[in-house]
C-alpha positions as a Markdown table, in Angstrom:
| # | Residue | x | y | z |
|---|---|---|---|---|
| 1 | Met | -16.7 | -48.6 | 44.4 |
| 2 | Thr | -15.1 | -47.7 | 41.7 |
| 3 | Arg | -15.3 | -49.7 | 38.5 |
| 4 | Pro | -12.2 | -52.6 | 38.4 |
| 5 | Ser | -9.5 | -51.8 | 35.7 |
| 6 | Val | -9.1 | -55.1 | 35.3 |
| 7 | Val | -11.1 | -57.9 | 34.9 |
| 8 | Ile | -9.6 | -61.9 | 34.2 |
| 9 | Ile | -12.0 | -63.4 | 31.7 |
| 10 | Cys | -11.5 | -67.7 | 31.2 |
| 11 | Gly | -7.8 | -66.7 | 32.3 |
| 12 | Gln | -6.7 | -64.0 | 30.7 |
| 13 | Pro | -6.5 | -60.2 | 32.0 |
| 14 | Phe | -8.6 | -57.4 | 30.1 |
| 15 | Arg | -8.1 | -53.8 | 31.0 |
| 16 | Val | -10.8 | -52.1 | 31.4 |
| 17 | Glu | -10.7 | -48.4 | 30.9 |
| 18 | Gly | -13.1 | -45.6 | 30.6 |
| 19 | Val | -13.5 | -43.4 | 27.7 |
| 20 | Ala | -15.2 | -39.9 | 27.7 |
| 21 | Glu | -18.0 | -38.6 | 25.8 |
| 22 | Gly | -16.8 | -37.3 | 22.4 |
| 23 | Gln | -14.1 | -39.9 | 22.1 |
| 24 | Pro | -14.2 | -43.0 | 19.9 |
| 25 | Leu | -14.8 | -46.2 | 22.3 |
| 26 | Ala | -12.4 | -48.1 | 19.4 |
| 27 | Pro | -11.4 | -47.8 | 15.9 |
| 28 | Ala | -14.6 | -48.9 | 13.6 |
| 29 | Thr | -14.0 | -51.6 | 11.3 |
| 30 | Ala | -16.0 | -54.5 | 10.2 |
| 31 | Asn | -15.2 | -56.9 | 12.9 |
| 32 | Asn | -15.5 | -54.7 | 15.5 |
| 33 | Pro | -18.3 | -51.8 | 15.0 |
| 34 | Met | -18.6 | -48.7 | 17.0 |
| 35 | Thr | -20.7 | -48.6 | 19.9 |
| 36 | Asp | -22.0 | -46.2 | 22.5 |
| 37 | Leu | -21.7 | -47.5 | 25.8 |
| 38 | Gly | -18.9 | -50.4 | 25.5 |
| 39 | Cys | -16.7 | -52.3 | 23.2 |
| 40 | Leu | -14.7 | -55.3 | 23.6 |
| 41 | Gln | -11.5 | -55.3 | 21.6 |
| 42 | Leu | -10.4 | -59.2 | 22.3 |
| 43 | Ser | -7.5 | -59.4 | 20.5 |
| 44 | Gln | -5.9 | -55.8 | 22.9 |
| 45 | Gln | -7.7 | -57.9 | 25.7 |
| 46 | Arg | -9.2 | -54.5 | 25.9 |
| 47 | Ile | -12.8 | -53.5 | 27.2 |
| 48 | Ala | -13.6 | -49.6 | 26.9 |
| 49 | Ile | -16.8 | -48.5 | 28.8 |
| 50 | Arg | -18.1 | -45.4 | 28.2 |
| 51 | Asp | -17.7 | -42.7 | 31.3 |
| 52 | Gly | -21.1 | -40.5 | 32.7 |
| 53 | Gln | -23.0 | -43.8 | 32.7 |
| 54 | Ala | -25.1 | -44.1 | 35.7 |
| 55 | Pro | -23.4 | -47.0 | 37.9 |
| 56 | Asn | -26.0 | -49.2 | 37.3 |
| 57 | Ala | -25.9 | -49.1 | 33.7 |
| 58 | Glu | -22.6 | -49.2 | 33.8 |
| 59 | Arg | -22.2 | -52.4 | 35.4 |
| 60 | Asp | -24.4 | -54.0 | 33.4 |
| 61 | Thr | -22.1 | -52.5 | 30.2 |
| 62 | Leu | -19.3 | -54.1 | 31.8 |
| 63 | Leu | -20.8 | -57.5 | 32.8 |
| 64 | His | -22.3 | -57.4 | 28.9 |
| 65 | Glu | -18.7 | -57.2 | 27.3 |
| 66 | Val | -17.6 | -59.5 | 29.7 |
| 67 | Leu | -20.2 | -62.0 | 28.3 |
| 68 | His | -19.2 | -61.2 | 24.5 |
| 69 | Ser | -15.7 | -61.9 | 25.6 |
| 70 | Ile | -17.0 | -65.4 | 27.1 |
| 71 | Leu | -18.3 | -66.6 | 23.5 |
| 72 | His | -15.7 | -65.1 | 21.7 |
| 73 | Met | -12.5 | -67.2 | 23.9 |
| 74 | Thr | -14.5 | -70.1 | 23.9 |
| 75 | Ser | -15.5 | -70.2 | 20.7 |
| 76 | Ala | -19.6 | -70.3 | 21.5 |
| 77 | Val | -20.0 | -67.3 | 19.2 |
| 78 | Ser | -20.1 | -69.6 | 16.3 |
| 79 | Val | -23.5 | -70.8 | 17.1 |
| 80 | Phe | -24.7 | -66.9 | 16.3 |
| 81 | Lys | -24.9 | -66.8 | 12.4 |
| 82 | His | -25.6 | -62.7 | 12.3 |
| 83 | Ala | -24.3 | -60.7 | 14.9 |
| 84 | Glu | -27.6 | -59.1 | 16.3 |
| 85 | Arg | -28.6 | -62.7 | 17.4 |
| 86 | Glu | -25.3 | -62.3 | 19.5 |
| 87 | Glu | -26.4 | -59.0 | 20.6 |
| 88 | Val | -29.7 | -60.0 | 22.0 |
| 89 | Val | -28.8 | -63.2 | 23.7 |
| 90 | Val | -25.8 | -61.1 | 25.7 |
| 91 | Asn | -28.3 | -58.1 | 26.2 |
| 92 | Ala | -30.7 | -60.9 | 27.8 |
| 93 | Leu | -28.2 | -62.6 | 29.4 |
| 94 | Ala | -26.6 | -59.6 | 31.1 |
| 95 | Val | -30.0 | -57.9 | 32.6 |
| 96 | Gly | -30.7 | -61.6 | 33.7 |
| 97 | Val | -27.3 | -62.6 | 35.3 |
| 98 | Leu | -26.4 | -59.3 | 37.1 |
| 99 | Asp | -29.9 | -59.3 | 38.7 |
| 100 | Val | -30.1 | -63.0 | 39.9 |
| 101 | Leu | -26.3 | -62.0 | 41.3 |
| 102 | Arg | -27.7 | -58.7 | 42.8 |
| 103 | Arg | -30.7 | -60.6 | 44.6 |
| 104 | Asn | -29.1 | -63.5 | 45.6 |
| 105 | Pro | -25.9 | -62.7 | 47.5 |
| 106 | Ala | -25.7 | -66.2 | 49.4 |
| 107 | Phe | -25.9 | -67.9 | 45.9 |
| 108 | Val | -22.8 | -65.9 | 44.7 |
| 109 | Thr | -20.8 | -66.6 | 48.0 |
| 110 | Trp | -21.9 | -70.5 | 47.4 |
| 111 | Leu | -21.2 | -70.6 | 43.5 |
| 112 | Thr | -17.1 | -68.8 | 44.2 |
| 113 | Glu | -16.2 | -71.2 | 46.9 |
């Protein structure tokens, strides 16, 4: 299955774009530091994903960026005093949630009915 080109997050469509190795994921700014694998540009409703990742790593990266967007769109990000804390929580949730979804298809079906 191919990576989706759009993900709806909190009712808003976000473009998902692959970016080749060696190309910037997004312009680096104080509010949007460069990352190696994925980058959320909330104001442009864009998620950039580094091309060439293993399929499972790419899924984890996209879910990671989706979780960042949910935190920002719901203002829940304000509970984090430092960006590093947000990153730790998002990393843990991405790994954990993806594993739960993969191992429990009946739960996913029930949850999304």
